[in-house]
C-alpha positions in Angstrom: -166.9 -130.9 102.7 -167.1 -129.7 99.1 -169.9 -130.4 96.7 -169.0 -131.9 93.4 -169.4 -128.5 91.7 -167.0 -126.9 94.2 -164.4 -129.6 93.7 -164.6 -129.1 90.0 -164.1 -125.4 90.4 -161.2 -125.8 92.7 -159.4 -128.2 90.4 -160.1 -125.9 87.4 -158.7 -122.9 89.3 -155.6 -124.8 90.4 -154.8 -125.8 86.9 -155.1 -122.3 85.4 -151.4 -121.4 85.7 -150.2 -124.6 84.2 -152.5 -124.5 81.3 -152.3 -120.9 80.4 -148.6 -120.6 81.0 -147.6 -122.3 77.7 -149.5 -119.8 75.6 -148.9 -116.7 77.7 -146.6 -115.0 75.2 -149.1 -115.5 72.3 -151.1 -112.5 71.1 -154.1 -111.9 73.2 -156.8 -110.2 71.2 -158.9 -107.8 73.2 -162.4 -106.9 71.9 -163.8 -103.6 73.0 -167.3 -102.0 72.5 -169.8 -99.8 74.3 -173.3 -100.8 75.3 -176.3 -98.6 74.6 -176.3 -97.6 78.3 -172.8 -96.3 78.0 -171.0 -99.1 79.8 -167.7 -100.1 78.1 -166.8 -103.8 77.7 -163.3 -105.3 77.3 -163.3 -109.0 76.4 -160.4 -111.5 76.2 -162.0 -114.7 75.1 -159.9 -117.8 76.2 -161.1 -121.3 75.6 -158.4 -123.1 77.7 -160.4 -123.4 80.9 -164.2 -123.5 81.6 -163.9 -120.4 83.8 -165.2 -116.8 83.4 -163.7 -113.9 85.4 -165.4 -110.5 85.4 -164.3 -107.1 86.9 -166.7 -104.1 86.9 -165.0 -100.8 87.7 -166.5 -97.4 88.6 -164.8 -94.0 89.2 -165.8 -94.4 92.9 -162.5 -94.7 94.7 -161.5 -92.8 97.9 -160.3 -89.8 95.8 -163.9 -88.8 95.6 -164.4 -88.9 99.4 -164.8 -85.7 101.4 -162.0 -85.3 103.9 -164.4 -85.3 106.8 -165.7 -88.7 105.7 -162.4 -90.4 104.8 -163.0 -94.1 104.5 -166.4 -93.8 102.9 -165.4 -95.5 99.7 -163.9 -98.5 101.5 -166.8 -99.0 104.0 -169.4 -98.5 101.3 -167.8 -101.3 99.2 -167.6 -103.6 102.2 -171.2 -103.0 103.1 -172.4 -104.0 99.6 -171.7 -107.6 100.6 -173.8 -107.4 103.8 -177.2 -108.0 102.2 -179.5 -107.2 99.4 -183.0 -105.8 99.3 -186.2 -107.6 98.4 -187.4 -106.9 94.8 -190.5 -108.3 93.2 -190.4 -112.1 93.8 -186.8 -112.0 95.0 -186.6 -112.1 98.8 -184.1 -110.0 100.9 -180.9 -111.8 101.7 -178.5 -111.1 104.5 -174.7 -111.8 104.5 -175.2 -115.4 105.6 -177.7 -116.1 102.9 -175.5 -114.6 100.3 -172.5 -116.6 101.5 -174.5 -119.8 101.2 -175.8 -118.9 97.8 -172.3 -118.3 96.5 -171.1 -121.5 98.0 -173.8 -123.5 96.4 -172.8 -122.1 93.0 -169.1 -122.7 93.6 -168.5 -119.1 92.5 -166.9 -116.1 94.1 -168.0 -112.4 94.3 -166.1 -109.6 95.9 -166.3 -105.8 96.2 -163.5 -103.5 97.1 -162.5 -99.8 96.8 -159.0 -98.3 96.3 -157.8 -94.8 95.8 -159.2 -94.5 92.2 -162.0 -97.0 91.7 -164.6 -99.3 93.3 -164.4 -102.8 91.8 -166.8 -105.7 91.7 -165.3 -109.1 90.7 -167.0 -112.3 89.8 -165.6 -115.7 89.1 -167.6 -118.7 88.0 -167.5 -121.8 85.9 -168.7 -121.2 82.3 -171.4 -123.9 82.5 -174.5 -121.9 81.4 -176.6 -123.1 84.2 -174.1 -122.1 86.9 -172.9 -118.9 85.1 -176.4 -117.6 84.6 -177.3 -117.9 88.2 -174.0 -116.4 89.4 -174.4 -113.4 87.1 -178.0 -112.9 88.4 -176.9 -113.1 92.0 -174.0 -110.7 91.3 -176.5 -108.3 89.6 -178.6 -108.2 92.8 -175.5 -107.3 94.9 -174.5 -104.6 92.5 -177.9 -103.2 92.0 -179.8 -103.7 95.2 -177.4 -103.5 98.2 -179.3 -103.1 101.5 -176.7 -101.2 103.5 -178.3 -102.5 106.8 -177.8 -99.9 109.6 -177.4 -102.5 112.4 -174.7 -104.3 110.5 -172.9 -101.0 109.9 -173.0 -100.2 113.6 -171.2 -103.4 114.4 -168.8 -103.0 111.5 -167.9 -99.5 112.7 -167.1 -100.8 116.2 -164.9 -103.5 114.6 -163.1 -100.9 112.4 -162.6 -98.5 115.4 -160.9 -101.3 117.3 -158.7 -102.2 114.3 -157.7 -98.5 113.9 -156.8 -98.3 117.6 -154.6 -101.3 117.3 -153.0 -100.1 114.1 -152.2 -96.8 115.7 -149.9 -98.7 118.1 -147.7 -99.9 115.3 -144.8 -97.8 113.9 -145.5 -98.8 110.3 -149.0 -97.3 110.5 -147.6 -94.1 112.0 -144.9 -93.8 109.4 -147.2 -94.5 106.5 -149.8 -91.9 107.6 -147.2 -89.2 108.2 -145.6 -90.0 104.8 -148.9 -89.8 102.9 -149.9 -86.6 104.6 -146.5 -85.0 103.8 -146.3 -86.2 100.2 -149.9 -85.6 99.2 -150.9 -82.6 101.4 -154.6 -81.8 100.9 -155.0 -84.2 98.0 -157.4 -87.1 98.7 -154.6 -89.7 98.1 -153.4 -88.6 101.5 -156.7 -89.0 103.4 -156.8 -91.7 106.0 -159.9 -93.2 107.8 -160.0 -92.4 111.5 -162.4 -93.1 114.3 -163.6 -89.5 113.9 -164.2 -89.8 110.1 -166.0 -93.1 110.5 -168.3 -91.6 113.1 -169.5 -89.1 110.5 -170.5 -91.9 108.1 -173.9 -93.5 108.1 -175.8 -95.7 105.7 -177.6 -92.7 104.2 -174.2 -91.3 103.2 -173.3 -94.7 101.6 -176.6 -94.9 99.7 -176.2 -91.3 98.4 -172.7 -92.0 97.3 -173.6 -95.3 95.6 -176.5 -93.7 93.8 -174.4 -90.9 92.4 -171.3 -92.9 91.4 -172.4 -96.5 90.7 -174.4 -96.0 87.4 -174.3 -98.1 84.2 -172.9 -95.3 82.0 -169.8 -95.1 84.2 -169.0 -98.8 84.2 -166.0 -100.4 82.7 -166.4 -104.2 82.4 -163.4 -106.5 81.8 -164.3 -110.1 81.0 -161.9 -113.0 80.6 -162.8 -116.6 79.9 -164.7 -119.1 77.8 -167.4 -116.9 76.4 -168.3 -115.4 73.1 -168.8 -111.7 72.4 -172.6 -112.1 72.6 -172.3 -114.0 75.9 -170.1 -111.3 77.2 -172.6 -108.6 76.2 -175.4 -110.6 77.9 -173.3 -110.9 81.1 -172.5 -107.2 81.2 -176.1 -106.2 80.5 -177.4 -108.5 83.2 -174.8 -107.4 85.8 -175.9 -103.7 85.4 -179.6 -104.4 84.9 -180.7 -103.8 88.5 -179.1 -100.5 88.8 -181.5 -97.6 88.5 -181.6 -96.2 84.9 -179.4 -93.2 84.7 -180.6 -89.9 83.2 -178.4 -87.4 81.3 -177.5 -85.6 84.6 -176.3 -88.8 86.2 -174.0 -89.4 83.2 -172.5 -85.9 83.1 -168.8 -85.7 83.7 -167.9 -86.0 87.4 -166.2 -83.0 89.0 -162.5 -83.0 88.3 -160.2 -84.0 91.2 -157.2 -81.6 91.6 -153.8 -83.0 90.7 -151.2 -83.8 93.4 -149.1 -80.7 94.0 -145.3 -81.2 93.5 -143.1 -80.6 96.6 -141.3 -77.3 96.7 -138.9 -78.0 99.5 -137.5 -81.0 101.5 -139.2 -82.0 104.7 -137.9 -84.3 107.4 -140.2 -85.6 110.1 -138.8 -87.5 113.1 -141.4 -89.2 115.3 -140.2 -90.8 118.5 -141.4 -94.4 119.1 -140.2 -97.1 121.4 -139.5 -99.9 119.0 -136.6 -102.2 118.2 -136.6 -101.0 114.6 -136.8 -97.6 113.1 -139.1 -97.3 110.1 -138.0 -95.0 107.3 -139.8 -93.7 104.3 -138.3 -91.3 101.7 -140.2 -90.0 98.7 -142.3 -87.5 96.8 -145.2 -87.5 94.3 -144.3 -89.7 91.3 -146.3 -89.9 88.1 -149.7 -90.7 86.6 -150.2 -94.2 85.0 -150.8 -92.7 81.6 -147.4 -91.0 81.6 -145.3 -91.9 78.5 -142.3 -92.4 80.8 -143.9 -95.5 82.4 -141.7 -98.1 80.8 -138.5 -96.2 81.4 -139.5 -95.6 85.0 -140.4 -99.3 85.5 -137.1 -100.6 84.2 -135.2 -97.9 86.1 -136.9 -98.6 89.4 -136.1 -102.3 89.0 -132.4 -101.3 88.9 -132.6 -98.7 91.7 -134.6 -100.6 94.3 -137.4 -102.7 92.8 -135.2 -105.7 91.8 -134.6 -107.1 95.3 -131.0 -108.4 95.8 -129.8 -107.1 92.4 -130.9 -103.5 93.1 -128.5 -100.7 93.9 -130.2 -99.8 97.2 -129.9 -103.4 98.4 -126.3 -103.6 97.3 -125.3 -100.4 99.1 -127.6 -100.4 102.1 -127.7 -104.1 103.0 -124.9 -106.0 101.3 -122.0 -103.5 101.7 -123.0 -101.9 105.0 -125.5 -104.2 106.7 -127.8 -101.3 107.6 -131.1 -103.0 106.8 -132.3 -106.5 106.1 -134.6 -105.2 103.3 -134.7 -102.0 101.4 -136.7 -101.2 98.3 -138.1 -98.4 96.1 -141.4 -98.3 94.2 -143.7 -96.0 92.2 -147.5 -96.2 92.7 -149.0 -94.5 89.6 -152.7 -93.9 89.4 -155.2 -91.5 87.9 -153.0 -88.9 89.7 -149.3 -88.9 90.6 -149.0 -91.7 93.2 -146.0 -91.6 95.5 -142.5 -92.7 94.8 -140.9 -94.1 97.9 -137.8 -95.7 99.4 -138.6 -97.8 102.4 -136.7 -99.8 105.0 -136.3 -100.6 108.7 -133.1 -100.4 110.6 -131.7 -100.2 114.1 -132.3 -96.8 115.7 -128.6 -96.1 116.0 -128.1 -96.8 112.3 -131.0 -94.7 111.0 -129.1 -91.6 110.2 -126.4 -93.4 108.2 -129.0 -95.6 106.4 -130.9 -92.4 105.4 -127.7 -90.8 104.2 -126.7 -93.8 102.1 -130.1 -94.2 100.6 -130.2 -90.5 99.6 -126.8 -90.7 98.0 -127.7 -93.8 96.0 -130.9 -92.1 94.8 -129.2 -88.8 93.9 -126.5 -90.6 91.9 -129.0 -92.7 90.0 -131.1 -89.7 89.1 -128.0 -87.8 88.0 -126.2 -90.5 86.1 -128.8 -93.2 85.3 -128.0 -96.9 85.1 -125.1 -98.7 83.3 -125.6 -100.7 80.2 -125.0 -103.9 82.1 -127.6 -103.0 84.7 -130.1 -102.2 81.9 -129.5 -105.5 80.2 -129.9 -107.5 83.4 -133.1 -105.7 84.3 -134.7 -106.2 80.9 -133.7 -109.9 80.9 -135.4 -110.4 84.2 -138.6 -108.3 83.5 -139.1 -109.7 80.1 -138.3 -113.2 81.3 -141.0 -112.9 83.9 -143.6 -111.4 81.6 -145.4 -114.7 81.0 -146.0 -115.0 84.7 -148.1 -111.9 84.6 -150.6 -113.7 82.3 -150.5 -117.4 83.4 -154.0 -117.5 84.8 -157.4 -116.2 84.1 -157.3 -113.9 87.2 -153.9 -112.4 86.3 -155.1 -111.8 82.7 -158.2 -110.2 84.1 -156.1 -107.8 86.1 -154.1 -106.8 83.1 -157.3 -106.3 80.9 -158.8 -104.2 83.7 -155.6 -102.1 83.8 -155.9 -101.5 80.1 -159.6 -100.6 80.4 -159.2 -98.3 83.5 -156.3 -96.4 82.2 -157.4 -96.2 78.5 -154.3 -98.0 77.3 -154.0 -99.3 73.7 -155.8 -102.6 73.1 -152.5 -104.1 71.9 -150.7 -103.0 75.1 -149.9 -106.6 76.1 -148.9 -107.6 72.6 -146.4 -104.7 72.4 -145.2 -104.8 76.1 -142.0 -106.7 75.3 -141.1 -104.5 72.4 -141.6 -101.4 74.4 -139.6 -102.7 77.3 -136.8 -103.7 74.9 -136.8 -100.2 73.4 -135.9 -98.5 76.7 -132.4 -97.1 76.7 -130.0 -95.8 79.4 -130.7 -92.3 78.2 -134.4 -92.8 78.5 -134.2 -93.9 82.1 -131.9 -91.0 83.1 -134.1 -88.4 81.4 -137.3 -90.0 82.9 -136.0 -90.0 86.4 -134.7 -86.5 86.1 -138.2 -85.4 84.9 -140.0 -87.1 87.8 -137.7 -87.0 90.9 -136.0 -84.2 92.7 -133.8 -85.8 95.4 -133.2 -82.4 97.1 -137.0 -81.9 97.7 -138.1 -85.2 99.2 -140.1 -86.1 102.3 -138.2 -88.2 104.8 -140.2 -89.8 107.7 -138.3 -91.5 110.5 -140.4 -93.3 113.1 -138.5 -94.8 116.1 -135.7 -92.3 116.4 -135.0 -90.8 119.8 -136.6 -87.4 120.6 
């Protein structure tokens, strides 16, 4: 049973795509400024819906985890939502109390960690009474997490069980072997295990949090029905319960080494009794700030990112029936995320499917796409661009992407022009700069010994 406020919120959220879609191609002005505490704000004010979405990002992803404690970023983020400490007249709250408080407000608050960043997200109606309370509650979770030891003990048991189950699946085995082979000793290749989780306690979480979650390192992206002053008030309040940071806390964090390029091909065959063989082929790709990003995006759509219209699907599935689905993707981040080709096939067809996939990739890198392929890819990508901005939440993701990667504030306004400017020669040159088909990792899980 929903309260009236929750029903209003659900209706408003459901209508976001329809309302914003009509104006999605219009210019979206992004305001950017820095607070006295060093936090950076990025605001896209939209008056279409009475909703406010906020994302607060910190350089606290798993790339900053020690290898012996892989998984620390993810479990620390998860534990933030397990309770808050008592402060002054504010009582302590456990996970259940927090859940009830958010339900009463009809708002959502989440915490998560990826390879590069830890993110806090808040969604609320813009009604001042509701928004103010939601921001205050979010500030408590950001600034006063309890990290209860008894809860972590239970969570670790749950995670251990989940890891054991995942380790029985060929997709998990293939993904882990691929990451380790592509990334080597780089943190992008680290993976949480039962052993690394056993080395993590709540003291390690608190120390990490104190070191990395500080106001001067925050990037706040705000989308919704708020003014600049309201956005500044929201940002200030959200960070207000974090301990004040001194000059040492705001000094540059230690540099994380770059992903080393591969120097030779590697093929790893892992026997596994399964109906389908899982195959991954790839190597380190590129950083998100690379100027080749648009050429690589369009090129990958043609190669293997465009579903049924891609070359890989045409050659591997349509012409030879070697796999139901095959795709390629780049995963750029603060470091060179992996390029990969992925598919499943019958064990007796694995070698042929690998051979065909390698041939398609090598030809594409050598020759690039045709003009017809380029036109079709542009038409599809540009035609779908409004769907990237047709809700507050999607727009927030794009603003956070601009903030996190220090992209130009007019990035969304110039996206179509930059996509249209990509040529066949651009794609060919970009792929030849980034990919070396003769030096890739190939992981095959399910083949016979």
